[in-house]
All heavy atoms as an XYZ file, in Angstrom:
816
protein
N     120.048   -114.477    142.804
C     119.752   -113.226    142.146
C     119.286   -112.227    143.190
O     118.596   -112.588    144.144
C     118.656   -113.430    141.108
C     118.357   -112.169    140.343
S     117.166   -112.446    139.030
C     115.750   -111.661    139.737
N     119.676   -110.977    143.003
C     119.214   -109.897    143.879
C     118.816   -108.708    143.014
O     119.451   -108.430    141.992
C     120.285   -109.469    144.907
C     119.717   -108.374    145.809
C     121.558   -109.018    144.229
C     120.591   -108.004    146.974
N     117.730   -108.084    143.413
C     117.331   -106.818    142.821
C     117.695   -105.746    143.845
O     117.179   -105.767    144.966
C     115.828   -106.804    142.523
C     115.400   -105.527    141.863
O     115.733   -104.433    142.305
N     114.645   -105.658    140.786
N     118.586   -104.840    143.477
C     119.087   -103.840    144.416
C     118.011   -102.867    144.890
O     118.204   -102.150    145.859
C     120.249   -103.058    143.792
C     121.580   -103.698    144.022
C     121.961   -104.812    143.297
C     122.456   -103.204    144.974
C     123.182   -105.411    143.512
C     123.671   -103.793    145.202
C     124.039   -104.901    144.471
N     116.863   -102.820    144.217
C     115.822   -101.867    144.566
C     114.664   -102.487    145.341
O     113.761   -101.784    145.758
C     115.310   -101.176    143.295
C     116.403   -100.447    142.570
C     117.001   -101.001    141.451
C     116.868    -99.221    143.017
C     118.027   -100.342    140.795
C     117.888    -98.557    142.374
C     118.473    -99.116    141.258
N     114.698   -103.798    145.560
C     113.646   -104.468    146.325
C     114.078   -104.674    147.769
O     115.264   -104.838    148.061
C     113.311   -105.828    145.700
C     112.585   -105.717    144.378
C     112.233   -107.077    143.787
O     112.621   -108.115    144.352
O     111.579   -107.083    142.731
N     113.103   -104.666    148.667
C     113.328   -104.931    150.085
C     114.351   -103.990    150.710
O     115.192   -104.406    151.519
C     113.737   -106.386    150.313
C     112.702   -107.355    149.805
O     111.507   -107.168    150.031
N     113.139   -108.365    149.092
N     114.308   -102.724    150.320
C     115.219   -101.742    150.893
C     114.675   -101.252    152.228
O     113.459   -101.188    152.438
C     115.404   -100.545    149.943
O     114.123   -100.016    149.608
C     116.139   -100.946    148.688
N     115.593   -100.939    153.142
C     115.241   -100.389    154.448
C     115.981    -99.069    154.599
O     117.208    -99.028    154.513
C     115.652   -101.321    155.580
C     114.876   -102.596    155.659
C     115.351   -103.406    156.847
C     114.743   -104.788    156.836
N     115.318   -105.640    157.871
N     115.235    -98.003    154.806
C     115.835    -96.696    155.034
C     115.592    -96.314    156.490
O     114.497    -95.913    156.868
C     115.246    -95.663    154.068
C     115.590    -95.961    152.640
C     114.686    -96.611    151.817
C     116.830    -95.625    152.132
C     115.008    -96.903    150.502
C     117.157    -95.921    150.808
C     116.245    -96.560    150.003
N     116.602    -96.501    157.307
C     116.510    -96.228    158.735
C     116.593    -94.721    158.973
O     117.273    -94.009    158.230
C     117.640    -96.960    159.467
C     117.714    -98.468    159.195
C     118.972    -99.064    159.810
C     116.471    -99.168    159.724
N     115.929    -94.212    160.001
C     115.886    -92.759    160.199
C     117.232    -92.135    160.560
O     117.484    -90.988    160.228
C     114.874    -92.572    161.326
C     114.724    -93.897    161.969
C     115.097    -94.927    160.954
N     118.136    -92.886    161.207
C     119.386    -92.262    161.644
C     120.604    -93.157    161.458
O     121.605    -93.001    162.138
C     119.267    -91.860    163.115
O     119.041    -93.006    163.908
N     120.528    -94.095    160.534
C     121.648    -95.006    160.314
C     121.552    -95.563    158.903
O     120.553    -95.367    158.211
C     121.607    -96.148    161.334
C     122.957    -96.842    161.491
O     123.937    -96.420    160.837
O     123.028    -97.813    162.266
N     122.602    -96.253    158.481
C     122.597    -96.913    157.182
C     122.208    -98.375    157.341
O     122.532    -99.000    158.348
C     123.989    -96.853    156.544
C     124.427    -95.465    156.166
C     125.813    -95.455    155.567
O     126.700    -96.183    156.052
O     126.010    -94.697    154.612
N     121.550    -98.916    156.333
C     121.266   -100.346    156.289
C     122.213   -100.925    155.245
O     122.193   -100.521    154.083
C     119.802   -100.599    155.902
C     119.382   -102.048    156.057
C     119.455   -102.874    154.793
O     119.493   -102.309    153.684
O     119.486   -104.109    154.909
N     123.093   -101.821    155.691
C     124.094   -102.414    154.806
C     123.784   -103.892    154.654
O     123.662   -104.619    155.643
C     125.518   -102.220    155.363
C     125.830   -100.728    155.488
C     126.542   -102.928    154.468
C     127.136   -100.422    156.188
N     123.660   -104.331    153.404
C     123.392   -105.740    153.117
C     124.534   -106.277    152.263
O     124.810   -105.744    151.177
C     122.071   -105.899    152.375
C     121.782   -107.337    151.990
C     120.473   -107.467    151.243
C     120.303   -108.882    150.774
N     119.197   -109.561    151.288
N     125.215   -107.291    152.754
C     126.261   -107.939    151.963
C     125.569   -108.844    150.960
O     124.830   -109.752    151.338
C     127.225   -108.742    152.856
C     127.944   -107.797    153.816
C     128.219   -109.519    151.996
C     128.785   -108.500    154.862
N     125.795   -108.583    149.673
C     125.135   -109.384    148.637
C     126.063   -110.459    148.074
O     125.589   -111.427    147.476
C     124.564   -108.501    147.503
C     123.472   -107.603    148.034
C     125.643   -107.695    146.815
N     127.365   -110.290    148.282
C     128.327   -111.319    147.854
C     129.629   -111.065    148.595
O     130.033   -109.915    148.800
C     128.583   -111.246    146.346
C     129.617   -112.245    145.892
C     129.269   -113.571    145.676
C     130.936   -111.864    145.709
C     130.223   -114.494    145.268
C     131.889   -112.785    145.307
C     131.531   -114.103    145.082
N     130.296   -112.157    148.983
C     131.610   -112.028    149.608
C     132.403   -113.297    149.379
O     131.871   -114.410    149.459
C     131.461   -111.765    151.108
C     132.781   -111.522    151.804
C     132.615   -111.014    153.224
O     131.567   -111.254    153.844
O     133.567   -110.377    153.707
N     133.687   -113.111    149.064
C     134.626   -114.220    149.014
C     135.968   -113.715    149.532
O     136.029   -112.647    150.151
C     134.707   -114.848    147.611
C     135.308   -113.947    146.556
O     135.985   -112.960    146.852
N     135.062   -114.260    145.295
N     137.049   -114.433    149.270
C     138.356   -114.047    149.798
C     138.925   -112.789    149.138
O     139.877   -112.205    149.650
C     139.362   -115.185    149.612
C     139.047   -116.386    150.492
O     138.332   -116.208    151.507
O     139.497   -117.493    150.159
N     138.360   -112.375    148.003
C     138.921   -111.246    147.262
C     138.068   -109.988    147.275
O     138.602   -108.886    147.197
C     139.180   -111.669    145.815
C     140.194   -112.793    145.722
C     140.359   -113.331    144.315
O     139.529   -112.997    143.438
O     141.314   -114.089    144.100
N     136.740   -110.140    147.334
C     135.865   -108.960    147.299
C     134.673   -109.123    148.237
O     134.314   -110.235    148.621
C     135.344   -108.640    145.876
C     134.447   -109.763    145.356
C     136.465   -108.340    144.908
C     133.721   -109.419    144.070
N     134.086   -107.991    148.591
C     132.803   -107.959    149.285
C     131.954   -106.904    148.582
O     132.400   -105.785    148.378
C     132.968   -107.600    150.757
C     131.628   -107.623    151.510
C     131.760   -107.328    152.994
N     132.076   -105.933    153.228
C     133.176   -105.489    153.826
N     134.103   -106.330    154.239
N     133.375   -104.204    153.997
N     130.739   -107.277    148.201
C     129.832   -106.353    147.534
C     128.673   -106.073    148.486
O     128.061   -107.001    149.016
C     129.304   -106.940    146.207
C     130.482   -107.239    145.266
C     128.313   -105.976    145.545
C     130.088   -107.984    144.010
N     128.395   -104.783    148.693
C     127.351   -104.373    149.609
C     126.329   -103.485    148.907
O     126.676   -102.714    148.018
C     127.924   -103.548    150.768
C     128.964   -104.243    151.584
C     129.658   -103.313    152.554
O     129.689   -102.091    152.341
O     130.204   -103.832    153.539
N     125.084   -103.587    149.353
C     124.079   -102.589    149.016
C     123.911   -101.755    150.272
O     123.688   -102.277    151.363
C     122.736   -103.222    148.661
C     121.680   -102.133    148.342
C     120.297   -102.668    148.236
N     119.818   -103.137    149.532
C     118.695   -103.824    149.701
N     117.947   -104.137    148.667
N     118.316   -104.221    150.889
N     124.002   -100.442    150.120
C     123.880    -99.537    151.254
C     122.687    -98.624    151.011
O     122.586    -98.002    149.954
C     125.162    -98.697    151.439
C     126.376    -99.612    151.596
C     125.014    -97.753    152.634
C     127.711    -98.904    151.533
N     121.795    -98.561    151.986
C     120.639    -97.668    151.927
C     120.844    -96.586    152.990
O     120.942    -96.898    154.182
C     119.352    -98.429    152.195
S     118.980    -99.682    150.947
N     120.913    -95.333    152.550
C     121.138    -94.199    153.452
C     119.945    -93.268    153.416
O     119.266    -93.151    152.403
C     122.386    -93.417    153.022
O     123.527    -94.235    152.989
N     119.751    -92.581    154.518
C     118.630    -91.664    154.624
C     119.107    -90.382    155.296
O     118.787    -90.114    156.444
C     117.499    -92.313    155.421
C     116.155    -91.698    155.122
O     116.011    -90.907    154.217
N     115.168    -92.071    155.910
N     119.925    -89.619    154.560
C     120.490    -88.361    155.037
C     121.252    -88.528    156.342
O     121.089    -87.754    157.274
C     119.425    -87.272    155.175
C     120.069    -85.898    155.309
O     121.165    -85.676    154.817
N     119.411    -84.989    155.980
N     122.068    -89.574    156.414
C     122.842    -89.778    157.632
C     124.335    -89.697    157.309
O     124.835    -90.434    156.465
C     122.495    -91.102    158.289
S     122.764    -92.526    157.248
N     125.044    -88.793    157.984
C     126.501    -88.775    157.828
C     127.109    -90.004    158.488
O     126.520    -90.589    159.406
C     126.917    -87.491    158.537
C     125.775    -87.093    159.385
C     124.543    -87.770    158.865
N     128.284    -90.416    158.019
C     128.976    -91.549    158.626
C     130.471    -91.416    158.393
O     130.916    -90.739    157.486
C     128.452    -92.874    158.067
O     128.634    -92.938    156.679
N     131.233    -92.077    159.212
C     132.683    -92.025    159.127
C     133.223    -91.124    160.231
O     132.482    -90.698    161.097
N     134.502    -90.872    160.208
C     135.447    -91.177    159.133
C     135.822    -92.653    159.097
O     135.790    -93.346    160.107
C     136.657    -90.310    159.475
C     136.585    -90.103    160.948
C     135.129    -90.135    161.311
N     136.149    -93.095    157.879
C     136.580    -94.460    157.626
C     138.056    -94.457    157.247
O     138.534    -93.541    156.571
C     135.783    -95.089    156.475
C     134.298    -95.159    156.735
C     133.425    -94.284    156.113
C     133.776    -96.123    157.590
C     132.058    -94.356    156.346
C     132.403    -96.202    157.835
C     131.561    -95.314    157.203
O     130.210    -95.386    157.434
N     138.766    -95.486    157.688
C     140.173    -95.708    157.343
C     140.299    -97.210    157.163
O     140.423    -97.951    158.134
C     141.079    -95.193    158.467
C     142.543    -95.300    158.167
C     143.156    -94.396    157.313
C     143.304    -96.297    158.743
C     144.511    -94.484    157.061
C     144.663    -96.401    158.476
C     145.272    -95.485    157.639
N     140.191    -97.683    155.924
C     140.037    -99.105    155.644
C     141.304    -99.725    155.080
O     142.080    -99.071    154.392
C     138.878    -99.298    154.662
C     137.580    -98.751    155.192
C     136.499    -98.597    154.143
O     135.351    -98.603    154.499
N     136.825    -98.454    152.883
N     141.465   -101.019    155.355
C     142.620   -101.763    154.842
C     142.433   -102.214    153.401
O     143.370   -102.743    152.802
C     142.879   -103.001    155.712
C     143.425   -102.624    157.080
O     144.124   -101.607    157.193
O     143.139   -103.367    158.042
N     141.235   -102.038    152.848
C     140.943   -102.505    151.492
C     140.589   -101.342    150.582
O     140.107   -100.303    151.028
C     139.754   -103.480    151.522
C     140.043   -104.681    152.389
O     141.092   -105.287    152.300
N     139.098   -105.028    153.240
N     140.839   -101.517    149.274
C     140.357   -100.565    148.290
C     138.840   -100.662    148.234
O     138.256   -101.712    148.544
C     140.920   -100.880    146.896
C     142.419   -100.653    146.793
O     142.963    -99.787    147.510
O     143.056   -101.339    145.970
N     138.199    -99.562    147.829
C     136.734    -99.562    147.734
C     136.309    -98.764    146.508
O     136.866    -97.720    146.201
C     136.126    -98.940    148.992
C     134.623    -98.913    149.002
C     134.045    -98.301    150.265
O     134.807    -97.721    151.065
O     132.825    -98.391    150.445
N     135.314    -99.291    145.807
C     134.680    -98.581    144.700
C     133.210    -98.459    145.040
O     132.577    -99.442    145.422
C     134.874    -99.368    143.399
C     134.192    -98.772    142.213
C     134.683    -97.793    141.397
C     132.907    -99.117    141.679
N     133.776    -97.515    140.404
C     132.672    -98.314    140.559
C     131.924   -100.027    142.066
C     131.509    -98.390    139.811
C     130.756   -100.106    141.321
C     130.567    -99.291    140.201
N     132.680    -97.233    144.976
C     131.262    -97.028    145.273
C     130.588    -96.346    144.097
O     131.206    -95.591    143.354
C     131.033    -96.203    146.564
C     131.564    -96.916    147.778
C     131.606    -94.818    146.452
N     129.284    -96.633    143.954
C     128.470    -96.003    142.920
C     127.102    -95.695    143.505
O     126.541    -96.508    144.244
C     128.316    -96.924    141.719
C     127.472    -96.355    140.608
S     127.374    -97.548    139.240
C     126.850    -96.466    137.941
N     126.580    -94.523    143.172
C     125.233    -94.140    143.591
C     124.247    -94.711    142.578
O     124.298    -94.389    141.394
C     125.084    -92.604    143.652
C     126.119    -91.979    144.580
C     123.658    -92.225    144.049
C     125.934    -92.276    146.037
N     123.371    -95.592    143.057
C     122.341    -96.165    142.194
C     121.096    -95.293    142.148
O     120.383    -95.268    141.146
C     121.968    -97.573    142.656
C     123.099    -98.599    142.656
C     122.602    -99.922    143.202
C     123.681    -98.764    141.267
N     120.837    -94.590    143.254
C     119.686    -93.692    143.311
C     119.947    -92.662    144.393
O     120.423    -93.003    145.478
C     118.400    -94.464    143.615
C     117.145    -93.684    143.254
O     117.235    -92.749    142.430
O     116.080    -94.005    143.793
N     119.667    -91.410    144.110
C     119.857    -90.341    145.085
C     121.161    -89.605    144.874
O     121.767    -89.646    143.796
N     121.602    -88.932    145.949
C     122.814    -88.123    145.914
C     123.550    -88.257    147.242
O     122.939    -88.570    148.266
C     122.459    -86.651    145.689
C     121.734    -86.402    144.389
C     121.281    -84.955    144.253
O     121.073    -84.280    145.280
O     121.118    -84.507    143.116
N     124.855    -87.983    147.203
C     125.659    -88.035    148.422
C     126.807    -87.037    148.311
O     127.206    -86.649    147.211
C     126.221    -89.438    148.642
N     127.319    -86.650    149.472
C     128.520    -85.816    149.529
C     129.551    -86.572    150.355
O     129.309    -86.897    151.522
C     128.249    -84.444    150.168
C     127.159    -83.694    149.399
C     129.532    -83.612    150.206
C     126.694    -82.423    150.088
N     130.684    -86.874    149.726
C     131.809    -87.500    150.413
C     132.855    -86.444    150.721
O     132.965    -85.443    150.012
C     132.465    -88.570    149.543
C     131.684    -89.809    149.167
C     132.563    -90.733    148.337
C     131.194    -90.541    150.396
N     133.647    -86.710    151.737
C     134.835    -85.905    152.009
C     136.013    -86.858    151.946
O     136.019    -87.900    152.597
C     134.733    -85.244    153.385
C     135.810    -84.195    153.643
C     137.127    -84.778    154.112
O     137.106    -85.778    154.847
O     138.180    -84.257    153.722
N     136.985    -86.527    151.092
C     138.161    -87.387    150.936
C     139.356    -86.491    150.665
O     139.290    -85.606    149.798
C     137.922    -88.365    149.774
C     138.986    -89.418    149.646
S     138.531    -90.773    148.517
C     138.603    -89.967    146.929
N     140.424    -86.685    151.418
C     141.638    -85.888    151.269
C     141.352    -84.393    151.367
O     141.915    -83.585    150.631
C     142.339    -86.206    149.946
C     142.832    -87.627    149.877
O     143.275    -88.194    150.874
N     142.747    -88.235    148.711
N     140.441    -84.017    152.272
C     140.128    -82.612    152.484
C     139.255    -81.980    151.416
O     139.031    -80.776    151.429
N     138.741    -82.774    150.498
C     137.923    -82.265    149.401
C     136.516    -82.845    149.486
O     136.339    -84.032    149.727
C     138.563    -82.672    148.063
C     137.804    -82.233    146.847
C     138.437    -82.751    145.554
O     139.549    -83.300    145.593
O     137.797    -82.603    144.509
N     135.513    -81.987    149.289
C     134.127    -82.464    149.209
C     133.837    -82.921    147.788
O     134.173    -82.223    146.823
C     133.147    -81.367    149.601
C     133.182    -81.065    151.079
O     133.909    -81.681    151.841
N     132.402    -80.097    151.506
N     133.209    -84.086    147.672
C     132.916    -84.681    146.363
C     131.416    -84.940    146.288
O     130.877    -85.712    147.078
C     133.704    -85.988    146.171
C     135.210    -85.719    146.303
C     133.362    -86.629    144.836
C     136.045    -86.947    146.525
N     130.745    -84.262    145.360
C     129.313    -84.455    145.147
C     129.096    -85.618    144.192
O     129.685    -85.666    143.111
C     128.686    -83.195    144.544
C     128.728    -82.010    145.491
O     128.509    -82.204    146.692
O     128.984    -80.882    145.019
N     128.254    -86.554    144.600
C     127.930    -87.717    143.773
C     126.424    -87.756    143.517
O     125.636    -87.559    144.447
C     128.346    -89.016    144.467
C     129.831    -89.203    144.753
C     130.055    -90.419    145.641
C     130.614    -89.327    143.477
N     126.036    -87.996    142.279
C     124.636    -88.134    141.886
C     124.421    -89.506    141.282
O     125.380    -90.235    141.006
C     124.266    -87.067    140.854
O     124.406    -85.785    141.404
N     123.181    -89.834    141.019
C     122.818    -91.122    140.433
C     123.712    -91.441    139.243
O     123.859    -90.636    138.327
C     121.351    -91.077    139.993
C     120.821    -92.374    139.449
C     119.341    -92.234    139.137
C     118.764    -93.527    138.603
N     117.313    -93.409    138.392
N     124.364    -92.598    139.297
C     125.255    -93.035    138.230
C     126.715    -92.688    138.451
O     127.591    -93.250    137.791
N     127.012    -91.782    139.385
C     128.407    -91.413    139.657
C     129.081    -92.483    140.511
O     128.449    -93.100    141.375
C     128.495    -90.078    140.402
C     128.104    -88.890    139.559
O     128.167    -88.989    138.308
O     127.751    -87.846    140.144
N     130.382    -92.664    140.262
C     131.152    -93.618    141.053
C     132.502    -93.012    141.387
O     132.947    -92.048    140.749
C     131.335    -94.936    140.294
O     132.150    -94.751    139.158
N     133.140    -93.590    142.392
C     134.464    -93.126    142.800
C     135.241    -94.306    143.389
O     134.667    -95.185    144.034
C     134.369    -91.957    143.804
C     135.743    -91.346    144.046
C     133.694    -92.389    145.090
C     135.685    -89.997    144.726
N     136.539    -94.305    143.134
C     137.444    -95.305    143.699
C     138.114    -94.677    144.913
O     138.633    -93.560    144.841
C     138.495    -95.725    142.660
C     139.481    -96.722    143.187
C     139.128    -98.052    143.331
C     140.758    -96.333    143.540
C     140.030    -98.985    143.827
C     141.671    -97.251    144.023
C     141.303    -98.585    144.170
N     138.100    -95.404    146.025
C     138.709    -94.936    147.265
C     139.866    -95.878    147.602
O     139.640    -97.031    147.988
C     137.686    -94.905    148.417
C     136.477    -94.051    148.014
C     138.332    -94.387    149.694
C     135.290    -94.194    148.944
N     141.106    -95.423    147.418
C     142.248    -96.299    147.725
C     142.300    -96.651    149.209
O     141.872    -95.871    150.067
C     143.464    -95.450    147.332
C     142.939    -94.381    146.433
C     141.528    -94.131    146.891
N     142.814    -97.834    149.498
C     142.936    -98.271    150.888
C     143.736    -97.251    151.690
O     144.565    -96.514    151.144
C     143.556    -99.661    150.973
C     145.012    -99.718    150.598
C     145.475   -101.180    150.518
N     146.911   -101.242    150.601
C     147.596   -101.579    151.682
N     146.972   -101.906    152.785
N     148.904   -101.601    151.671
N     143.435    -97.190    152.963
C     144.088    -96.287    153.920
C     143.841    -94.810    153.605
O     144.599    -93.955    154.040
C     145.589    -96.571    154.017
C     145.938    -98.016    154.271
C     146.407    -98.223    155.661
C     146.889    -99.652    155.817
N     146.412   -100.288    156.979
N     142.796    -94.509    152.838
C     142.418    -93.134    152.565
C     141.277    -92.763    153.500
O     140.211    -93.380    153.464
C     141.957    -92.964    151.098
O     143.042    -93.321    150.233
C     141.538    -91.539    150.819
N     141.507    -91.779    154.353
C     140.462    -91.344    155.271
C     139.354    -90.684    154.452
O     139.615    -89.819    153.613
C     141.015    -90.360    156.320
C     139.908    -89.861    157.233
C     142.119    -91.015    157.131
N     138.117    -91.131    154.686
C     136.972    -90.561    153.974
C     135.731    -90.637    154.853
O     135.655    -91.461    155.762
C     136.739    -91.278    152.639
C     136.452    -92.738    152.763
N     137.421    -93.675    153.077
C     135.301    -93.436    152.629
C     136.878    -94.885    153.126
N     135.579    -94.769    152.856
N     134.792    -89.742    154.582
C     133.547    -89.667    155.337
C     132.396    -89.395    154.389
O     132.588    -88.807    153.319
C     133.594    -88.519    156.359
O     134.619    -88.704    157.291
N     131.219    -89.814    154.795
C     129.991    -89.426    154.105
C     129.437    -88.237    154.886
O     129.063    -88.371    156.048
C     128.963    -90.577    154.071
C     127.682    -90.118    153.393
C     129.543    -91.798    153.373
N     129.426    -87.067    154.256
C     128.940    -85.858    154.929
C     127.418    -85.816    154.972
O     126.841    -85.213    155.863
C     129.494    -84.607    154.252
C     131.021    -84.491    154.236
C     131.450    -83.212    153.533
C     131.592    -84.555    155.648
N     126.783    -86.443    153.995
C     125.333    -86.490    153.961
C     124.852    -87.139    152.679
O     125.612    -87.298    151.724
N     123.593    -87.528    152.690
C     122.983    -88.117    151.495
C     121.582    -87.542    151.339
O     121.019    -86.967    152.281
C     122.851    -89.654    151.595
O     121.884    -89.981    152.591
C     124.179    -90.318    151.904
N     121.020    -87.739    150.171
C     119.612    -87.414    149.972
C     118.774    -88.453    150.710
O     119.277    -89.484    151.152
C     119.271    -87.405    148.482
O     119.497    -88.691    147.923
N     117.500    -88.186    150.804
C     116.585    -89.158    151.382
C     116.527    -90.370    150.448
O     116.514    -90.221    149.227
C     115.193    -88.533    151.522
C     114.195    -89.408    152.200
C     112.859    -88.692    152.367
C     111.866    -89.639    153.016
N     110.554    -89.038    153.132
N     116.558    -91.573    151.017
C     116.443    -92.825    150.257
C     117.523    -92.976    149.186
O     117.246    -93.245    148.028
C     115.061    -92.963    149.643
C     113.965    -93.004    150.681
O     114.225    -93.157    151.873
N     112.738    -92.873    150.264
N     118.771    -92.825    149.597
C     119.930    -92.987    148.710
C     120.359    -94.458    148.717
O     120.471    -95.077    149.777
C     121.061    -92.095    149.204
S     122.542    -92.120    148.194
N     120.603    -95.015    147.532
C     121.040    -96.411    147.409
C     122.408    -96.432    146.744
O     122.607    -95.841    145.684
C     120.040    -97.255    146.599
C     118.656    -97.223    147.249
C     120.537    -98.698    146.473
C     117.571    -97.909    146.444
N     123.343    -97.118    147.366
C     124.711    -97.257    146.881
C     125.001    -98.730    146.599
O     124.422    -99.613    147.206
C     125.732    -96.893    147.932
C     125.590    -95.687    148.767
C     124.593    -95.373    149.648
C     126.527    -94.627    148.856
N     124.862    -94.193    150.266
C     126.045    -93.704    149.811
C     127.750    -94.372    148.224
C     126.743    -92.550    150.143
C     128.428    -93.222    148.559
C     127.924    -92.320    149.499
N     126.015    -98.952    145.777
C     126.683   -100.247    145.710
C     128.136    -99.963    146.103
O     128.725    -98.974    145.663
C     126.587   -100.917    144.322
C     127.265   -102.284    144.340
C     127.147   -100.045    143.229
C     127.066   -103.107    143.077
N     128.667   -100.793    146.965
C     130.065   -100.657    147.393
C     130.765   -101.986    147.149
O     130.264   -103.040    147.544
C     130.148   -100.287    148.867
N     131.906   -101.910    146.491
C     132.719   -103.095    146.247
C     134.051   -102.896    146.960
O     134.794   -101.962    146.647
C     132.928   -103.350    144.742
C     131.566   -103.554    144.067
C     133.860   -104.548    144.527
C     131.632   -103.709    142.569
N     134.306   -103.755    147.937
C     135.544   -103.723    148.714
C     136.488   -104.763    148.122
O     136.146   -105.948    148.065
C     135.267   -104.033    150.176
C     134.339   -103.055    150.825
N     134.773   -101.954    151.518
C     132.978   -103.007    150.852
C     133.735   -101.274    151.964
N     132.628   -101.898    151.565
N     137.656   -104.306    147.687
C     138.643   -105.187    147.078
C     139.680   -105.508    148.157
O     140.431   -104.637    148.596
C     139.292   -104.540    145.843
C     138.201   -104.170    144.830
C     140.334   -105.451    145.217
C     138.288   -102.780    144.314
N     139.662   -106.748    148.606
C     140.487   -107.144    149.736
C     141.954   -107.275    149.322
O     142.275   -107.835    148.295
C     139.976   -108.461    150.316
C     138.550   -108.343    150.829
C     138.021   -109.670    151.330
C     136.575   -109.555    151.766
N     136.061   -110.846    152.243
N     142.804   -106.734    150.176
C     144.250   -106.798    149.946
C     144.750   -108.145    150.456
O     144.478   -108.537    151.589
C     144.966   -105.644    150.666
C     146.473   -105.765    150.519
C     144.475   -104.302    150.137
N     145.453   -108.848    149.592
C     146.004   -110.144    150.002
C     147.208   -109.921    150.874
O     148.049   -109.076    150.596
C     146.375   -110.972    148.769
C     145.156   -111.349    147.955
C     145.515   -112.230    146.788
C     144.276   -112.565    146.013
N     144.535   -113.422    144.888
N     147.275   -110.705    151.950
C     148.383   -110.543    152.914
C     149.396   -111.612    152.735
O     149.188   -112.662    152.281
C     147.829   -110.540    154.316
C     146.889   -109.368    154.508
C     146.389   -109.299    155.915
C     145.407   -108.139    155.972
N     145.092   -107.668    157.226
């Protein structure tokens, strides 16, 4: 069992990523951000993210996307995307859906 809100680490200039489950098909991560931009990312797997607490701004396909607590978005594989910024103490869940080869 994991509580997504316990034992969080908010680093001053980076994200803290904790893998909470992984198998051959998916990887589930808890991400703690503290107003740090990251990316660009170009991943081989599909990804679904949801903001559990805080806010974030993503850039995907040339469009800025504002996300608030409870918002989620699906990011298809091979889609270039970046995190432009987050609120202080932002908590995400990210589910990476692995493509079978």
